[in-house]
C-alpha positions in Angstrom: 125.4 124.3 68.5 127.7 126.4 70.6 131.2 127.2 69.4 133.8 126.8 72.2 137.4 127.9 72.0 139.3 127.3 75.3 142.8 126.7 76.6 141.8 123.6 78.6 143.6 122.4 81.7 143.5 118.5 81.8 144.3 118.4 85.5 143.2 121.0 88.1 143.2 121.3 91.9 140.7 123.3 93.9 140.2 124.0 97.6 137.0 122.3 98.9 135.3 124.1 101.8 132.5 121.5 102.5 132.5 117.8 101.7 130.1 114.9 102.2 130.8 111.2 101.9 127.9 109.7 100.0 127.9 106.1 101.4 125.3 104.5 99.1 127.3 105.5 96.0 130.7 105.4 97.6 131.4 109.0 96.6 133.0 111.9 98.3 131.1 115.0 97.1 132.3 118.6 97.5 129.4 121.0 98.0 131.4 124.2 98.1 134.7 125.3 96.6 136.7 128.4 97.5 136.0 130.9 94.6 139.1 131.5 92.4 141.0 128.5 93.9 141.4 126.6 90.6 145.0 125.7 89.9 146.2 124.1 86.7 148.6 121.2 87.2 149.2 120.2 83.6 150.0 121.9 80.3 147.0 123.4 78.7 145.5 122.1 75.5 143.9 124.4 72.9 140.3 123.2 72.2 138.2 124.4 69.3 134.9 122.6 68.9 131.1 122.9 68.7 128.8 121.3 71.2 125.0 120.8 71.3 123.4 123.5 73.4 121.0 120.9 74.9 121.0 117.2 75.4 120.0 115.2 72.3 117.9 115.9 70.2 119.4 119.4 70.9 116.0 121.0 71.1 114.8 123.2 73.9 111.8 121.6 75.6 112.5 118.1 74.3 112.8 115.0 76.3 116.2 113.4 76.0 116.4 109.7 75.0 117.0 107.1 77.7 118.3 103.5 77.6 121.0 104.3 75.1 124.5 102.9 74.9 127.7 104.7 73.9 127.4 102.9 70.5 123.8 104.3 70.2 125.1 107.7 71.0 128.0 107.6 68.6 125.9 106.1 65.7 123.2 108.8 66.2 125.7 111.7 66.3 127.5 110.3 63.2 124.2 110.2 61.4 124.0 114.0 61.9 127.6 114.6 60.8 128.6 115.0 64.4 130.2 112.7 67.0 130.2 112.0 70.8 132.1 114.6 72.8 135.6 114.0 74.1 135.5 114.3 77.9 137.9 117.2 77.7 135.5 119.1 75.5 132.5 118.3 77.7 134.4 119.6 80.8 135.6 122.7 79.0 132.0 123.5 78.0 130.8 122.8 81.5 133.4 124.8 83.5 133.1 127.8 81.1 135.6 130.5 80.6 136.0 131.1 84.3 136.7 127.3 85.0 134.2 126.9 87.8 133.6 123.4 89.3 129.9 123.6 88.6 128.5 125.1 85.3 126.8 127.9 87.4 129.6 128.6 89.9 131.4 127.4 93.0 128.6 126.0 95.2 126.4 123.0 94.5 122.8 124.3 94.0 119.8 122.1 93.4 117.7 125.1 92.5 119.9 125.7 89.4 120.1 122.2 88.0 117.9 119.1 88.2 119.8 117.2 91.0 119.3 115.9 94.5 115.9 114.2 93.8 114.8 111.5 96.2 115.4 107.9 95.2 112.8 105.8 93.4 113.6 102.1 93.6 113.8 100.7 90.0 112.3 97.4 88.9 115.0 96.6 86.5 113.4 93.5 85.0 110.5 95.7 83.8 112.8 98.5 82.7 114.8 96.1 80.5 111.7 94.2 79.3 111.5 93.3 75.6 107.8 94.2 75.8 107.7 97.9 74.8 104.7 98.9 77.0 106.0 97.1 80.1 109.4 98.9 79.7 107.7 102.3 79.0 105.5 102.1 82.1 108.5 101.4 84.3 110.8 104.0 82.7 108.0 106.5 83.0 107.5 105.7 86.7 111.2 106.4 87.3 111.5 109.5 85.1 112.5 112.5 87.2 113.9 114.5 84.3 112.9 117.9 83.1 112.5 119.2 79.5 115.8 120.3 78.0 116.7 123.9 78.9 113.7 124.4 81.2 115.9 125.2 84.2 117.3 128.5 83.0 119.9 128.6 85.8 121.5 125.3 84.7 123.7 126.9 82.1 127.5 127.2 81.8 129.5 130.3 81.0 129.5 129.2 77.4 125.7 129.0 77.2 125.4 125.1 77.3 122.4 123.8 79.3 121.9 120.8 81.6 125.4 119.5 81.7 125.1 118.5 85.3 122.1 116.7 86.5 118.9 115.7 84.6 120.4 112.7 82.7 123.9 111.2 82.7 125.7 111.7 79.3 128.0 109.5 77.4 131.4 110.9 76.3 134.6 109.5 74.7 137.5 109.3 77.1 140.8 111.1 76.3 142.7 108.8 78.7 141.6 105.4 77.6 142.1 102.2 79.7 141.3 99.0 78.0 141.7 97.1 81.3 138.6 98.9 82.7 135.1 97.9 81.7 134.4 101.3 80.2 137.5 101.3 77.9 137.1 104.4 75.8 133.7 105.4 77.2 132.7 107.5 80.2 129.6 109.1 81.8 129.5 112.8 82.7 127.3 115.1 84.7 125.4 112.6 86.9 121.7 112.3 86.6 118.8 113.8 88.7 119.9 112.1 91.9 122.3 113.0 94.7 125.5 112.0 93.0 128.6 113.4 91.2 126.8 116.5 89.7 129.9 118.5 89.0 132.0 119.2 85.8 135.1 117.1 86.5 134.0 113.7 87.9 133.3 110.8 85.5 132.0 107.3 85.9 134.2 104.7 84.2 132.6 101.5 85.6 130.2 100.7 82.8 131.1 99.2 79.4 130.2 101.1 76.2 127.2 98.8 75.5 125.6 99.6 78.9 122.1 101.1 78.9 120.2 102.6 81.8 117.1 104.6 82.5 118.9 107.9 83.2 121.6 107.8 80.6 121.6 109.9 77.5 124.1 112.0 75.4 124.7 115.2 73.4 126.9 115.6 70.3 130.0 117.5 69.4 131.5 118.5 66.1 134.7 119.9 64.7 134.3 123.4 63.2 134.0 123.6 59.5 137.3 123.1 57.7 139.1 121.7 60.7 140.6 118.2 60.8 139.0 115.6 63.2 140.2 116.4 66.7 141.9 113.8 68.9 143.3 115.0 72.3 147.1 114.7 72.6 148.0 111.0 73.4 144.4 109.8 73.0 143.3 106.9 70.8 140.3 107.4 68.5 137.3 105.3 69.5 136.0 102.4 67.3 134.2 103.5 64.1 130.4 103.2 64.3 128.1 103.3 61.3 125.8 106.3 61.2 122.2 105.4 62.2 119.3 106.8 64.2 119.5 104.7 67.4 118.1 107.1 69.9 114.3 107.4 69.7 112.7 110.2 71.7 110.5 108.7 74.5 107.0 109.7 75.3 106.7 109.1 79.1 103.3 108.2 80.6 102.6 110.5 83.6 106.2 110.7 84.9 106.7 112.0 88.4 109.3 114.6 87.5 111.6 116.1 90.0 110.8 115.4 93.7 109.4 118.2 95.8 111.7 117.2 98.6 115.4 117.4 97.8 118.1 115.1 99.3 120.3 116.9 101.8 123.8 115.6 103.0 122.3 114.7 106.4 119.3 112.9 104.7 120.6 111.1 101.7 117.3 109.2 101.2 118.9 105.9 100.3 
């Protein structure tokens, strides 16, 4: 794991130099920020935590699990004496000591991280099938991931890999809203497509039990001797019994990243 100590800013403002409205996903993406334009708009919070260097199972070259819920992630992390990361911790590890909007800098770059791959239309009935081989064939057909840590440029200033792109990652939200479907859960980093592949954005439209073909997680942990961390004003998530609930998949001839990358003027979907 990587030990991170950071005076984290919960709310920042940056100057965006080039934007795109991603109509299929109803997202406004910033492709380029003015270097050094980060302004902190809230009191900083001292963070001291450990975070997995790679997506679970935290092993270079491994294939992260897919089709896991927040409950699966929390149970699996607890089984290792860890926990899911708070979103503040995840962002701090992603932005690095220089607080950049992308782990690698100020400009979106699909040569650094596994993002902007062309869309493959999923057959969701097969992906969610209770027949293991049927599900595996479909999940393999959709799999555009890369082995953990294989894109050496996709690393933050703190030395944490694949935080944006590859697979989406479950986190626990510091600002919880029980009126939203996601309640205490959130998804960070985006997956391998042309979506919100920056450090700050978070998806909050899926409930904690949601599973999907490009969702995974990584674990965090409090440093030895420190009490369990809860961000100021946050509510701890529900307790989940420790268990191994994230088997590592063995895809069958997955396509991997697409040779052609999606560009703003050609969104591919």
